[in-house]
C-alpha positions as CSV (number, residue, x, y, z in Angstrom):
1,M,-48.8,-41.5,10.6
2,S,-45.5,-40.7,9.0
3,P,-42.4,-40.6,11.2
4,F,-41.4,-37.3,9.5
5,R,-42.5,-33.9,10.7
6,A,-43.0,-30.7,8.6
7,E,-39.9,-29.2,10.3
8,D,-37.7,-31.9,8.7
9,F,-38.5,-30.5,5.3
10,R,-37.2,-26.9,5.7
11,P,-36.0,-25.5,2.4
12,I,-32.3,-25.2,1.9
13,I,-31.4,-21.5,2.2
14,P,-28.7,-20.5,-0.2
15,A,-25.7,-18.5,1.1
16,A,-26.4,-14.9,1.7
17,P,-25.1,-12.5,-0.9
18,A,-22.5,-11.1,1.5
19,V,-21.2,-14.6,2.1
20,R,-21.0,-15.4,-1.6
21,A,-19.3,-12.1,-2.2
22,L,-16.7,-12.9,0.5
23,R,-16.0,-16.3,-1.1
24,S,-15.6,-14.6,-4.5
25,I,-13.1,-12.1,-3.0
26,M,-11.1,-15.0,-1.5
27,N,-10.9,-16.6,-4.9
28,T,-9.8,-13.4,-6.6
29,L,-6.8,-12.9,-4.4
30,K,-5.0,-15.6,-6.3
31,Y,-2.6,-13.0,-7.7
32,L,-1.7,-12.0,-4.1
33,A,-1.2,-15.5,-2.7
34,G,2.5,-15.0,-1.9
35,Y,2.0,-11.8,0.0
36,P,1.7,-11.5,3.8
37,P,-1.8,-11.8,5.3
38,H,-1.9,-8.2,6.5
39,L,-1.6,-7.0,2.9
40,Q,-4.2,-9.4,1.7
41,A,-6.5,-8.2,4.5
42,R,-6.0,-4.6,3.4
43,V,-6.8,-5.5,-0.2
44,R,-10.0,-7.3,1.0
45,E,-11.0,-4.1,2.8
46,L,-10.5,-2.0,-0.4
47,I,-12.6,-4.5,-2.4
48,E,-15.4,-4.5,0.2
49,Q,-15.4,-0.7,0.3
50,D,-15.4,-0.7,-3.6
51,R,-12.2,1.5,-3.5
52,L,-9.6,-0.6,-5.2
53,G,-10.4,0.5,-8.7
54,T,-10.5,4.2,-7.7
55,M,-7.2,3.9,-5.8
56,L,-5.5,2.4,-8.9
57,A,-7.1,4.9,-11.3
58,D,-5.8,7.8,-9.1
59,K,-2.3,6.3,-9.0
60,Y,-2.1,5.0,-12.6
61,G,-4.5,7.0,-14.7
62,E,-2.1,7.3,-17.6
63,S,-2.9,5.0,-20.5
64,H,-0.6,4.0,-23.4
65,A,-1.0,4.1,-27.1
66,V,0.6,0.7,-27.8
67,R,-2.3,-1.1,-29.4
68,T,-1.0,-3.2,-32.2
69,D,1.7,-5.9,-32.4
70,G,3.9,-3.6,-34.5
71,Q,3.7,-0.8,-31.9
72,L,4.4,-3.3,-29.2
73,Y,7.5,-4.6,-31.0
74,E,8.8,-1.0,-31.3
75,Y,8.1,-0.3,-27.7
76,V,9.9,-3.4,-26.5
77,Q,12.8,-2.8,-28.9
78,A,13.3,0.7,-27.6
79,I,13.5,-0.5,-23.9
80,K,15.8,-3.4,-25.0
81,D,18.1,-1.0,-27.0
82,R,18.4,1.3,-24.0
83,H,19.1,-1.3,-21.4
84,L,20.1,-4.7,-23.0
85,R,21.9,-3.7,-26.2
86,K,24.1,-6.8,-26.3
87,S,21.4,-9.3,-25.7
88,A,20.0,-11.6,-28.4
89,P,17.6,-9.9,-30.9
90,L,13.9,-10.5,-30.7
91,S,12.3,-11.7,-33.8
92,K,8.6,-11.4,-32.7
93,V,6.7,-9.5,-30.0
94,I,2.9,-9.8,-29.9
95,Y,-0.1,-9.5,-27.7
96,D,-1.5,-13.0,-27.0
97,A,-5.2,-13.4,-26.1
98,K,-4.8,-17.0,-25.0
99,L,-1.8,-16.4,-22.7
100,Q,-3.4,-15.7,-19.4
101,V,-6.0,-18.5,-19.6
102,M,-3.8,-21.3,-20.9
103,K,-0.4,-20.8,-19.2
104,H,-1.4,-18.8,-16.2
105,A,1.2,-16.3,-17.2
106,L,1.0,-12.6,-18.2
107,G,4.0,-12.7,-20.5
108,T,6.3,-15.3,-22.0
109,H,9.7,-15.3,-23.6
110,T,10.6,-18.3,-25.7
111,T,13.4,-19.4,-27.9
112,I,12.5,-21.5,-31.0
113,S,15.3,-23.4,-32.6
114,R,15.1,-24.5,-36.3
115,V,17.5,-26.5,-38.4
116,Q,18.6,-24.6,-41.5
117,G,20.9,-26.7,-43.6
118,D,23.8,-27.7,-41.3
119,R,23.1,-24.9,-38.8
120,L,20.8,-24.4,-35.9
121,K,19.0,-21.1,-36.0
122,A,17.3,-19.7,-32.9
123,S,14.7,-17.0,-32.8
124,R,13.4,-15.4,-29.7
125,E,9.7,-14.5,-29.3
126,M,7.9,-12.5,-26.6
127,R,4.2,-12.7,-26.0
128,I,2.3,-10.3,-23.7
129,A,-1.2,-11.0,-22.4
130,T,-3.8,-8.8,-24.1
131,V,-5.0,-7.6,-20.7
132,F,-2.0,-5.2,-20.9
133,R,-3.3,-3.6,-24.1
134,D,-5.9,-1.7,-22.0
135,A,-3.8,-1.6,-18.8
136,P,-2.1,1.6,-17.5
137,A,1.2,2.4,-19.2
138,A,3.2,1.6,-16.1
139,F,1.9,-2.0,-16.0
140,L,2.8,-2.6,-19.6
141,R,6.3,-1.4,-18.9
142,M,6.6,-3.6,-15.9
143,I,5.6,-6.8,-17.8
144,V,7.9,-5.9,-20.7
145,V,10.8,-5.3,-18.3
146,H,10.1,-8.7,-16.7
147,E,10.2,-10.5,-20.0
148,L,13.3,-8.6,-21.2
149,A,15.1,-9.6,-18.0
150,H,14.6,-13.2,-19.1
151,L,16.9,-12.5,-22.0
152,K,19.8,-12.4,-19.5
153,E,18.4,-14.4,-16.6
154,A,16.2,-17.5,-17.2
155,E,15.2,-18.1,-13.5
156,H,13.4,-15.8,-11.1
157,N,16.4,-15.4,-8.8
158,K,18.2,-12.5,-7.1
159,S,20.1,-11.5,-10.3
160,F,16.8,-11.5,-12.2
161,Y,15.1,-9.1,-9.9
162,Q,18.2,-6.9,-9.6
163,L,18.1,-6.6,-13.4
164,C,14.4,-5.8,-13.4
165,S,15.1,-3.1,-10.7
166,H,18.0,-1.7,-12.8
167,I,15.8,-1.3,-15.9
168,E,12.7,-0.1,-13.9
169,P,13.6,1.3,-10.4
170,D,10.0,1.0,-9.2
171,Y,9.7,-2.6,-10.5
172,H,8.6,-4.3,-7.2
173,Q,5.9,-1.7,-6.5
174,L,4.7,-1.9,-10.1
175,E,4.5,-5.7,-9.9
176,F,2.5,-5.5,-6.7
177,D,0.2,-2.8,-8.2
178,A,-0.2,-4.8,-11.4
179,R,-1.4,-7.8,-9.2
180,L,-3.9,-5.4,-7.6
181,Y,-5.1,-4.3,-11.0
182,L,-5.6,-7.9,-12.1
183,T,-7.5,-8.6,-8.9
184,H,-9.6,-5.6,-9.6
185,L,-10.4,-6.8,-13.1
186,E,-11.4,-10.2,-11.7
187,V,-13.7,-8.6,-9.1
188,E,-15.3,-6.4,-11.8
189,R,-15.8,-9.4,-14.0
190,R,-17.6,-11.4,-11.3
191,Q,-20.0,-8.6,-10.4
């Protein structure tokens, strides 16, 4: 007789759908990692009740018409001309599909230096993640303001955030709500 009993060969039961969903929610809160636990708990409740998307749609239902790279350049230039006239000119502003995946960033501002004869010529480029092409207008404005502020302040310090708030008075709320929007997109993608 074998030393093993039938009970020793119980099938392994996979995690219940609710447990898997909870794990998925925990992973999607990566955009909110720096926020206090009580805010994260509230967001989890909204996700579990399937109300996060509705709440964002009610608050930010207005879309924008900035679809092409040319339109994006004009949009950014208008904000720059209004608030940062004396800053360096931008040579290129585009939507970038690879940005979020590769650099874990939603926008970038870079300076590219080239040697032209005996001079060094610098050109500035701004790239915005394509997720903002279909995002509400307020979120596109928030990310553009963030990247424009980098023209004056390289680091994310107090002066940087003061400049962001000067250009867009609701900057901090918009940044938080944009993080909620990205969380909502991630939850929708996983379902």
